[in-house]
DRENMAR-339204 format. One record per atom (N, C-alpha, C): residue number from 1; atom name; x, y, z. Coordinates in pm, whole numbers, plus 50000, padded with zeros to 5 digits. Layout:
N
+-----+-------+-------+-------+-------+
! num ! atomo !    px !    py !    pz !
+-----+-------+-------+-------+-------+
! NUM !    CA !     X !     Y !     Z !
...
+-----+-------+-------+-------+-------+
//
This chain:
125
+-----+-------+-------+-------+-------+
! num ! atomo !    px !    py !    pz !
+-----+-------+-------+-------+-------+
!   1 !     N ! 50081 ! 49881 ! 50000 !
!   1 !    CA ! 50000 ! 50000 ! 50000 !
!   1 !     C ! 50086 ! 50127 ! 50000 !
!   2 !     N ! 50197 ! 50128 ! 50077 !
!   2 !    CA ! 50285 ! 50244 ! 50084 !
!   2 !     C ! 50422 ! 50214 ! 50026 !
!   3 !     N ! 50432 ! 50112 ! 49943 !
!   3 !    CA ! 50560 ! 50074 ! 49882 !
!   3 !     C ! 50617 ! 50194 ! 49806 !
!   4 !     N ! 50744 ! 50222 ! 49829 !
!   4 !    CA ! 50810 ! 50333 ! 49763 !
!   4 !     C ! 50793 ! 50467 ! 49835 !
!   5 !     N ! 50717 ! 50470 ! 49942 !
!   5 !    CA ! 50696 ! 50594 ! 50017 !
!   5 !     C ! 50794 ! 50602 ! 50133 !
!   6 !     N ! 50846 ! 50721 ! 50156 !
!   6 !    CA ! 50934 ! 50747 ! 50269 !
!   6 !     C ! 50858 ! 50830 ! 50371 !
!   7 !     N ! 50854 ! 50780 ! 50493 !
!   7 !    CA ! 50779 ! 50847 ! 50599 !
!   7 !     C ! 50870 ! 50867 ! 50720 !
!   8 !     N ! 50865 ! 50986 ! 50776 !
!   8 !    CA ! 50939 ! 51015 ! 50900 !
!   8 !     C ! 50838 ! 51020 ! 51014 !
!   9 !     N ! 50870 ! 50948 ! 51121 !
!   9 !    CA ! 50788 ! 50948 ! 51241 !
!   9 !     C ! 50868 ! 51016 ! 51351 !
!  10 !     N ! 50816 ! 51127 ! 51402 !
!  10 !    CA ! 50886 ! 51203 ! 51506 !
!  10 !     C ! 50803 ! 51203 ! 51634 !
!  11 !     N ! 50862 ! 51151 ! 51739 !
!  11 !    CA ! 50797 ! 51148 ! 51870 !
!  11 !     C ! 50908 ! 51131 ! 51973 !
!  12 !     N ! 50893 ! 51197 ! 52088 !
!  12 !    CA ! 50996 ! 51183 ! 52190 !
!  12 !     C ! 50981 ! 51053 ! 52269 !
!  13 !     N ! 50873 ! 50979 ! 52247 !
!  13 !    CA ! 50853 ! 50850 ! 52312 !
!  13 !     C ! 50890 ! 50737 ! 52216 !
!  14 !     N ! 50987 ! 50655 ! 52258 !
!  14 !    CA ! 51034 ! 50545 ! 52173 !
!  14 !     C ! 50921 ! 50453 ! 52128 !
!  15 !     N ! 50833 ! 50417 ! 52219 !
!  15 !    CA ! 50728 ! 50320 ! 52188 !
!  15 !     C ! 50636 ! 50370 ! 52077 !
!  16 !     N ! 50606 ! 50500 ! 52077 !
!  16 !    CA ! 50520 ! 50556 ! 51972 !
!  16 !     C ! 50587 ! 50549 ! 51836 !
!  17 !     N ! 50715 ! 50581 ! 51831 !
!  17 !    CA ! 50790 ! 50572 ! 51704 !
!  17 !     C ! 50796 ! 50428 ! 51657 !
!  18 !     N ! 50829 ! 50337 ! 51748 !
!  18 !    CA ! 50844 ! 50196 ! 51709 !
!  18 !     C ! 50711 ! 50138 ! 51660 !
!  19 !     N ! 50601 ! 50173 ! 51725 !
!  19 !    CA ! 50471 ! 50121 ! 51683 !
!  19 !     C ! 50436 ! 50171 ! 51543 !
!  20 !     N ! 50447 ! 50301 ! 51521 !
!  20 !    CA ! 50417 ! 50357 ! 51389 !
!  20 !     C ! 50509 ! 50297 ! 51282 !
!  21 !     N ! 50637 ! 50284 ! 51315 !
!  21 !    CA ! 50733 ! 50226 ! 51222 !
!  21 !     C ! 50693 ! 50083 ! 51187 !
!  22 !     N ! 50661 ! 50004 ! 51287 !
!  22 !    CA ! 50622 ! 49865 ! 51265 !
!  22 !     C ! 50501 ! 49855 ! 51172 !
!  23 !     N ! 50400 ! 49935 ! 51200 !
!  23 !    CA ! 50278 ! 49930 ! 51118 !
!  23 !     C ! 50307 ! 49976 ! 50975 !
!  24 !     N ! 50368 ! 50093 ! 50961 !
!  24 !    CA ! 50389 ! 50150 ! 50828 !
!  24 !     C ! 50487 ! 50069 ! 50743 !
!  25 !     N ! 50593 ! 50019 ! 50805 !
!  25 !    CA ! 50687 ! 49937 ! 50728 !
!  25 !     C ! 50621 ! 49806 ! 50686 !
!  26 !     N ! 50525 ! 49758 ! 50764 !
!  26 !    CA ! 50449 ! 49640 ! 50727 !
!  26 !     C ! 50364 ! 49662 ! 50602 !
!  27 !     N ! 50336 ! 49786 ! 50572 !
!  27 !    CA ! 50260 ! 49823 ! 50451 !
!  27 !     C ! 50354 ! 49870 ! 50339 !
!  28 !     N ! 50483 ! 49848 ! 50356 !
!  28 !    CA ! 50578 ! 49876 ! 50249 !
!  28 !     C ! 50651 ! 50008 ! 50255 !
!  29 !     N ! 50622 ! 50093 ! 50351 !
!  29 !    CA ! 50689 ! 50223 ! 50360 !
!  29 !     C ! 50830 ! 50208 ! 50415 !
!  30 !     N ! 50918 ! 50298 ! 50374 !
!  30 !    CA ! 51048 ! 50312 ! 50437 !
!  30 !     C ! 51031 ! 50418 ! 50544 !
!  31 !     N ! 51058 ! 50380 ! 50669 !
!  31 !    CA ! 51029 ! 50468 ! 50782 !
!  31 !     C ! 51158 ! 50508 ! 50853 !
!  32 !     N ! 51171 ! 50637 ! 50880 !
!  32 !    CA ! 51281 ! 50690 ! 50958 !
!  32 !     C ! 51222 ! 50745 ! 51087 !
!  33 !     N ! 51290 ! 50720 ! 51198 !
!  33 !    CA ! 51244 ! 50767 ! 51327 !
!  33 !     C ! 51328 ! 50884 ! 51374 !
!  34 !     N ! 51259 ! 50988 ! 51421 !
!  34 !    CA ! 51325 ! 51105 ! 51478 !
!  34 !     C ! 51274 ! 51123 ! 51620 !
!  35 !     N ! 51367 ! 51144 ! 51714 !
!  35 !    CA ! 51329 ! 51158 ! 51855 !
!  35 !     C ! 51312 ! 51305 ! 51896 !
!  36 !     N ! 51342 ! 51396 ! 51805 !
!  36 !    CA ! 51330 ! 51539 ! 51837 !
!  36 !     C ! 51296 ! 51616 ! 51710 !
!  37 !     N ! 51248 ! 51738 ! 51729 !
!  37 !    CA ! 51215 ! 51823 ! 51615 !
!  37 !     C ! 51340 ! 51858 ! 51535 !
!  38 !     N ! 51453 ! 51878 ! 51602 !
!  38 !    CA ! 51577 ! 51909 ! 51531 !
!  38 !     C ! 51616 ! 51795 ! 51438 !
!  39 !     N ! 51604 ! 51673 ! 51489 !
!  39 !    CA ! 51634 ! 51556 ! 51407 !
!  39 !     C ! 51534 ! 51546 ! 51291 !
!  40 !     N ! 51409 ! 51574 ! 51318 !
!  40 !    CA ! 51305 ! 51572 ! 51215 !
!  40 !     C ! 51337 ! 51670 ! 51103 !
!  41 !     N ! 51370 ! 51792 ! 51138 !
!  41 !    CA ! 51398 ! 51895 ! 51039 !
!  41 !     C ! 51516 ! 51856 ! 50951 !
!  42 !     N ! 51620 ! 51801 ! 51011 !
!  42 !    CA ! 51736 ! 51756 ! 50932 !
!  42 !     C ! 51697 ! 51644 ! 50837 !
!  43 !     N ! 51621 ! 51545 ! 50886 !
!  43 !    CA ! 51573 ! 51436 ! 50799 !
!  43 !     C ! 51491 ! 51490 ! 50682 !
!  44 !     N ! 51401 ! 51583 ! 50709 !
!  44 !    CA ! 51316 ! 51637 ! 50603 !
!  44 !     C ! 51403 ! 51704 ! 50497 !
!  45 !     N ! 51500 ! 51784 ! 50539 !
!  45 !    CA ! 51587 ! 51852 ! 50444 !
!  45 !     C ! 51672 ! 51755 ! 50364 !
!  46 !     N ! 51721 ! 51650 ! 50429 !
!  46 !    CA ! 51810 ! 51553 ! 50361 !
!  46 !     C ! 51734 ! 51453 ! 50276 !
!  47 !     N ! 51620 ! 51404 ! 50325 !
!  47 !    CA ! 51548 ! 51295 ! 50259 !
!  47 !     C ! 51433 ! 51340 ! 50170 !
!  48 !     N ! 51376 ! 51456 ! 50197 !
!  48 !    CA ! 51254 ! 51504 ! 50132 !
!  48 !     C ! 51153 ! 51388 ! 50127 !
!  49 !     N ! 51098 ! 51352 ! 50242 !
!  49 !    CA ! 51009 ! 51236 ! 50250 !
!  49 !     C ! 50873 ! 51264 ! 50184 !
!  50 !     N ! 50796 ! 51159 ! 50172 !
!  50 !    CA ! 50660 ! 51172 ! 50119 !
!  50 !     C ! 50564 ! 51221 ! 50227 !
!  51 !     N ! 50599 ! 51198 ! 50355 !
!  51 !    CA ! 50510 ! 51233 ! 50464 !
!  51 !     C ! 50587 ! 51239 ! 50595 !
!  52 !     N ! 50540 ! 51325 ! 50685 !
!  52 !    CA ! 50592 ! 51334 ! 50821 !
!  52 !     C ! 50476 ! 51315 ! 50918 !
!  53 !     N ! 50496 ! 51229 ! 51017 !
!  53 !    CA ! 50405 ! 51217 ! 51131 !
!  53 !     C ! 50480 ! 51274 ! 51249 !
!  54 !     N ! 50426 ! 51376 ! 51314 !
!  54 !    CA ! 50499 ! 51436 ! 51425 !
!  54 !     C ! 50413 ! 51461 ! 51547 !
!  55 !     N ! 50471 ! 51428 ! 51661 !
!  55 !    CA ! 50409 ! 51459 ! 51789 !
!  55 !     C ! 50403 ! 51611 ! 51802 !
!  56 !     N ! 50296 ! 51660 ! 51861 !
!  56 !    CA ! 50283 ! 51804 ! 51881 !
!  56 !     C ! 50360 ! 51853 ! 52002 !
!  57 !     N ! 50363 ! 51772 ! 52106 !
!  57 !    CA ! 50419 ! 51817 ! 52234 !
!  57 !     C ! 50546 ! 51741 ! 52267 !
!  58 !     N ! 50659 ! 51805 ! 52236 !
!  58 !    CA ! 50791 ! 51747 ! 52263 !
!  58 !     C ! 50874 ! 51851 ! 52337 !
!  59 !     N ! 50972 ! 51805 ! 52413 !
!  59 !    CA ! 51061 ! 51901 ! 52479 !
!  59 !     C ! 51134 ! 51987 ! 52376 !
!  60 !     N ! 51157 ! 52111 ! 52409 !
!  60 !    CA ! 51225 ! 52202 ! 52316 !
!  60 !     C ! 51128 ! 52245 ! 52207 !
!  61 !     N ! 51169 ! 52227 ! 52083 !
!  61 !    CA ! 51086 ! 52264 ! 51969 !
!  61 !     C ! 50974 ! 52162 ! 51954 !
!  62 !     N ! 50849 ! 52210 ! 51946 !
!  62 !    CA ! 50736 ! 52118 ! 51934 !
!  62 !     C ! 50703 ! 52092 ! 51786 !
!  63 !     N ! 50603 ! 52010 ! 51764 !
!  63 !    CA ! 50566 ! 51970 ! 51629 !
!  63 !     C ! 50518 ! 52084 ! 51542 !
!  64 !     N ! 50447 ! 52180 ! 51600 !
!  64 !    CA ! 50399 ! 52295 ! 51522 !
!  64 !     C ! 50517 ! 52382 ! 51478 !
!  65 !     N ! 50611 ! 52407 ! 51569 !
!  65 !    CA ! 50729 ! 52486 ! 51534 !
!  65 !     C ! 50812 ! 52415 ! 51427 !
!  66 !     N ! 50825 ! 52284 ! 51438 !
!  66 !    CA ! 50897 ! 52207 ! 51335 !
!  66 !     C ! 50829 ! 52222 ! 51200 !
!  67 !     N ! 50697 ! 52211 ! 51200 !
!  67 !    CA ! 50620 ! 52229 ! 51077 !
!  67 !     C ! 50646 ! 52366 ! 51016 !
!  68 !     N ! 50640 ! 52471 ! 51098 !
!  68 !    CA ! 50661 ! 52607 ! 51048 !
!  68 !     C ! 50802 ! 52625 ! 50992 !
!  69 !     N ! 50901 ! 52565 ! 51056 !
!  69 !    CA ! 51038 ! 52574 ! 51004 !
!  69 !     C ! 51049 ! 52507 ! 50868 !
!  70 !     N ! 50985 ! 52391 ! 50853 !
!  70 !    CA ! 50989 ! 52320 ! 50725 !
!  70 !     C ! 50912 ! 52400 ! 50619 !
!  71 !     N ! 50796 ! 52454 ! 50656 !
!  71 !    CA ! 50716 ! 52532 ! 50559 !
!  71 !     C ! 50791 ! 52657 ! 50512 !
!  72 !     N ! 50883 ! 52708 ! 50593 !
!  72 !    CA ! 50961 ! 52827 ! 50556 !
!  72 !     C ! 51089 ! 52793 ! 50481 !
!  73 !     N ! 51112 ! 52667 ! 50454 !
!  73 !    CA ! 51232 ! 52626 ! 50379 !
!  73 !     C ! 51220 ! 52679 ! 50236 !
!  74 !     N ! 51326 ! 52739 ! 50182 !
!  74 !    CA ! 51318 ! 52794 ! 50047 !
!  74 !     C ! 51306 ! 52687 ! 49937 !
!  75 !     N ! 51342 ! 52564 ! 49968 !
!  75 !    CA ! 51328 ! 52457 ! 49868 !
!  75 !     C ! 51183 ! 52408 ! 49866 !
!  76 !     N ! 51114 ! 52429 ! 49753 !
!  76 !    CA ! 50972 ! 52395 ! 49744 !
!  76 !     C ! 50945 ! 52249 ! 49774 !
!  77 !     N ! 51032 ! 52159 ! 49728 !
!  77 !    CA ! 51009 ! 52017 ! 49752 !
!  77 !     C ! 51015 ! 51983 ! 49901 !
!  78 !     N ! 51088 ! 52064 ! 49978 !
!  78 !    CA ! 51094 ! 52046 ! 50122 !
!  78 !     C ! 50973 ! 52111 ! 50189 !
!  79 !     N ! 50944 ! 52234 ! 50153 !
!  79 !    CA ! 50837 ! 52310 ! 50220 !
!  79 !     C ! 50698 ! 52254 ! 50195 !
!  80 !     N ! 50683 ! 52169 ! 50094 !
!  80 !    CA ! 50551 ! 52115 ! 50063 !
!  80 !     C ! 50528 ! 51973 ! 50114 !
!  81 !     N ! 50623 ! 51919 ! 50192 !
!  81 !    CA ! 50606 ! 51785 ! 50247 !
!  81 !     C ! 50483 ! 51783 ! 50339 !
!  82 !     N ! 50391 ! 51687 ! 50319 !
!  82 !    CA ! 50274 ! 51679 ! 50406 !
!  82 !     C ! 50309 ! 51636 ! 50549 !
!  83 !     N ! 50239 ! 51693 ! 50645 !
!  83 !    CA ! 50257 ! 51663 ! 50788 !
!  83 !     C ! 50125 ! 51615 ! 50847 !
!  84 !     N ! 50134 ! 51515 ! 50934 !
!  84 !    CA ! 50020 ! 51470 ! 51014 !
!  84 !     C ! 50057 ! 51488 ! 51160 !
!  85 !     N ! 49972 ! 51558 ! 51234 !
!  85 !    CA ! 49994 ! 51582 ! 51377 !
!  85 !     C ! 49956 ! 51458 ! 51457 !
!  86 !     N ! 50040 ! 51424 ! 51555 !
!  86 !    CA ! 50012 ! 51317 ! 51651 !
!  86 !     C ! 50003 ! 51382 ! 51789 !
!  87 !     N ! 49900 ! 51350 ! 51863 !
!  87 !    CA ! 49892 ! 51407 ! 51997 !
!  87 !     C ! 49809 ! 51322 ! 52090 !
!  88 !     N ! 49849 ! 51321 ! 52214 !
!  88 !    CA ! 49773 ! 51256 ! 52319 !
!  88 !     C ! 49684 ! 51356 ! 52390 !
!  89 !     N ! 49705 ! 51484 ! 52364 !
!  89 !    CA ! 49623 ! 51591 ! 52423 !
!  89 !     C ! 49517 ! 51633 ! 52323 !
!  90 !     N ! 49405 ! 51565 ! 52326 !
!  90 !    CA ! 49299 ! 51598 ! 52232 !
!  90 !     C ! 49199 ! 51691 ! 52301 !
!  91 !     N ! 49229 ! 51819 ! 52291 !
!  91 !    CA ! 49141 ! 51921 ! 52348 !
!  91 !     C ! 49045 ! 51969 ! 52239 !
!  92 !     N ! 48931 ! 52022 ! 52279 !
!  92 !    CA ! 48841 ! 52079 ! 52178 !
!  92 !     C ! 48916 ! 52185 ! 52096 !
!  93 !     N ! 48902 ! 52177 ! 51966 !
!  93 !    CA ! 48964 ! 52274 ! 51877 !
!  93 !     C ! 49107 ! 52242 ! 51837 !
!  94 !     N ! 49168 ! 52139 ! 51895 !
!  94 !    CA ! 49309 ! 52107 ! 51866 !
!  94 !     C ! 49329 ! 52068 ! 51720 !
!  95 !     N ! 49240 ! 51984 ! 51669 !
!  95 !    CA ! 49251 ! 51942 ! 51528 !
!  95 !     C ! 49241 ! 52063 ! 51436 !
!  96 !     N ! 49143 ! 52147 ! 51459 !
!  96 !    CA ! 49123 ! 52266 ! 51376 !
!  96 !     C ! 49245 ! 52358 ! 51383 !
!  97 !     N ! 49301 ! 52375 ! 51502 !
!  97 !    CA ! 49421 ! 52459 ! 51518 !
!  97 !     C ! 49537 ! 52403 ! 51435 !
!  98 !     N ! 49554 ! 52272 ! 51438 !
!  98 !    CA ! 49663 ! 52208 ! 51363 !
!  98 !     C ! 49645 ! 52228 ! 51212 !
!  99 !     N ! 49524 ! 52211 ! 51166 !
!  99 !    CA ! 49497 ! 52228 ! 51022 !
!  99 !     C ! 49520 ! 52374 ! 50983 !
! 100 !     N ! 49476 ! 52468 ! 51066 !
! 100 !    CA ! 49498 ! 52610 ! 51039 !
! 100 !     C ! 49646 ! 52644 ! 51033 !
! 101 !     N ! 49728 ! 52576 ! 51115 !
! 101 !    CA ! 49871 ! 52602 ! 51118 !
! 101 !     C ! 49944 ! 52538 ! 50999 !
! 102 !     N ! 49876 ! 52452 ! 50924 !
! 102 !    CA ! 49937 ! 52394 ! 50804 !
! 102 !     C ! 49953 ! 52243 ! 50805 !
! 103 !     N ! 49906 ! 52176 ! 50909 !
! 103 !    CA ! 49911 ! 52031 ! 50910 !
! 103 !     C ! 49814 ! 51977 ! 50804 !
! 104 !     N ! 49848 ! 51862 ! 50747 !
! 104 !    CA ! 49765 ! 51800 ! 50645 !
! 104 !     C ! 49675 ! 51691 ! 50702 !
! 105 !     N ! 49692 ! 51662 ! 50830 !
! 105 !    CA ! 49612 ! 51560 ! 50895 !
! 105 !     C ! 49633 ! 51562 ! 51044 !
! 106 !     N ! 49555 ! 51481 ! 51114 !
! 106 !    CA ! 49556 ! 51481 ! 51259 !
! 106 !     C ! 49524 ! 51341 ! 51306 !
! 107 !     N ! 49600 ! 51293 ! 51406 !
! 107 !    CA ! 49578 ! 51160 ! 51461 !
! 107 !     C ! 49600 ! 51164 ! 51612 !
! 108 !     N ! 49499 ! 51121 ! 51686 !
! 108 !    CA ! 49508 ! 51118 ! 51832 !
! 108 !     C ! 49576 ! 50990 ! 51877 !
! 109 !     N ! 49658 ! 51003 ! 51982 !
! 109 !    CA ! 49722 ! 50886 ! 52044 !
! 109 !     C ! 49645 ! 50852 ! 52171 !
! 110 !     N ! 49634 ! 50728 ! 52206 !
! 110 !    CA ! 49683 ! 50612 ! 52131 !
! 110 !     C ! 49594 ! 50588 ! 52009 !
! 111 !     N ! 49654 ! 50533 ! 51904 !
! 111 !    CA ! 49580 ! 50509 ! 51780 !
! 111 !     C ! 49579 ! 50359 ! 51749 !
! 112 !     N ! 49480 ! 50321 ! 51674 !
! 112 !    CA ! 49470 ! 50184 ! 51625 !
! 112 !     C ! 49533 ! 50181 ! 51486 !
! 113 !     N ! 49574 ! 50063 ! 51441 !
! 113 !    CA ! 49636 ! 50049 ! 51310 !
! 113 !     C ! 49550 ! 50111 ! 51201 !
! 114 !     N ! 49423 ! 50082 ! 51199 !
! 114 !    CA ! 49334 ! 50133 ! 51094 !
! 114 !     C ! 49330 ! 50286 ! 51093 !
! 115 !     N ! 49337 ! 50347 ! 51210 !
! 115 !    CA ! 49336 ! 50494 ! 51218 !
! 115 !     C ! 49464 ! 50552 ! 51160 !
! 116 !     N ! 49576 ! 50489 ! 51190 !
! 116 !    CA ! 49705 ! 50534 ! 51135 !
! 116 !     C ! 49704 ! 50522 ! 50983 !
! 117 !     N ! 49661 ! 50409 ! 50933 !
! 117 !    CA ! 49659 ! 50386 ! 50788 !
! 117 !     C ! 49568 ! 50487 ! 50719 !
! 118 !     N ! 49452 ! 50514 ! 50779 !
! 118 !    CA ! 49360 ! 50610 ! 50722 !
! 118 !     C ! 49421 ! 50751 ! 50719 !
! 119 !     N ! 49483 ! 50793 ! 50828 !
! 119 !    CA ! 49544 ! 50926 ! 50834 !
! 119 !     C ! 49656 ! 50941 ! 50732 !
! 120 !     N ! 49739 ! 50838 ! 50719 !
! 120 !    CA ! 49850 ! 50842 ! 50623 !
! 120 !     C ! 49796 ! 50843 ! 50480 !
! 121 !     N ! 49699 ! 50758 ! 50451 !
! 121 !    CA ! 49642 ! 50751 ! 50318 !
! 121 !     C ! 49582 ! 50886 ! 50277 !
! 122 !     N ! 49506 ! 50947 ! 50367 !
! 122 !    CA ! 49445 ! 51077 ! 50336 !
! 122 !     C ! 49550 ! 51185 ! 50314 !
! 123 !     N ! 49655 ! 51186 ! 50394 !
! 123 !    CA ! 49759 ! 51289 ! 50382 !
! 123 !     C ! 49842 ! 51273 ! 50255 !
! 124 !     N ! 49852 ! 51151 ! 50206 !
! 124 !    CA ! 49931 ! 51126 ! 50085 !
! 124 !     C ! 49855 ! 51156 ! 49956 !
! 125 !     N ! 49726 ! 51182 ! 49966 !
! 125 !    CA ! 49646 ! 51209 ! 49845 !
! 125 !     C ! 49677 ! 51344 ! 49788 !
+-----+-------+-------+-------+-------+
//
């Protein structure tokens, strides 16, 4: 389903990265794990992935700030990479705020495999 797609999963929690990696690689994606926004930004610039899944709330630079830094990259192929927000803090209006900030999708944690696949599929369209 995702054969030939490169996806970066950024989360400060190892288990969340490993779970997403396991599921997505099982569907044929090449998955890179980033434990911080700084690592995520470097991967995006170097790899120009097909998609980024990023936690919103991480120490230091959060997922929204990482998104904004990527969107401000002068290289169009980098600045247009789709992002899906991952968060365990699902407050009213959080999804809408993420979309307004430029995210291409939203996924609440913990997630089920079908929810992850749906979010990735929609963001890749």
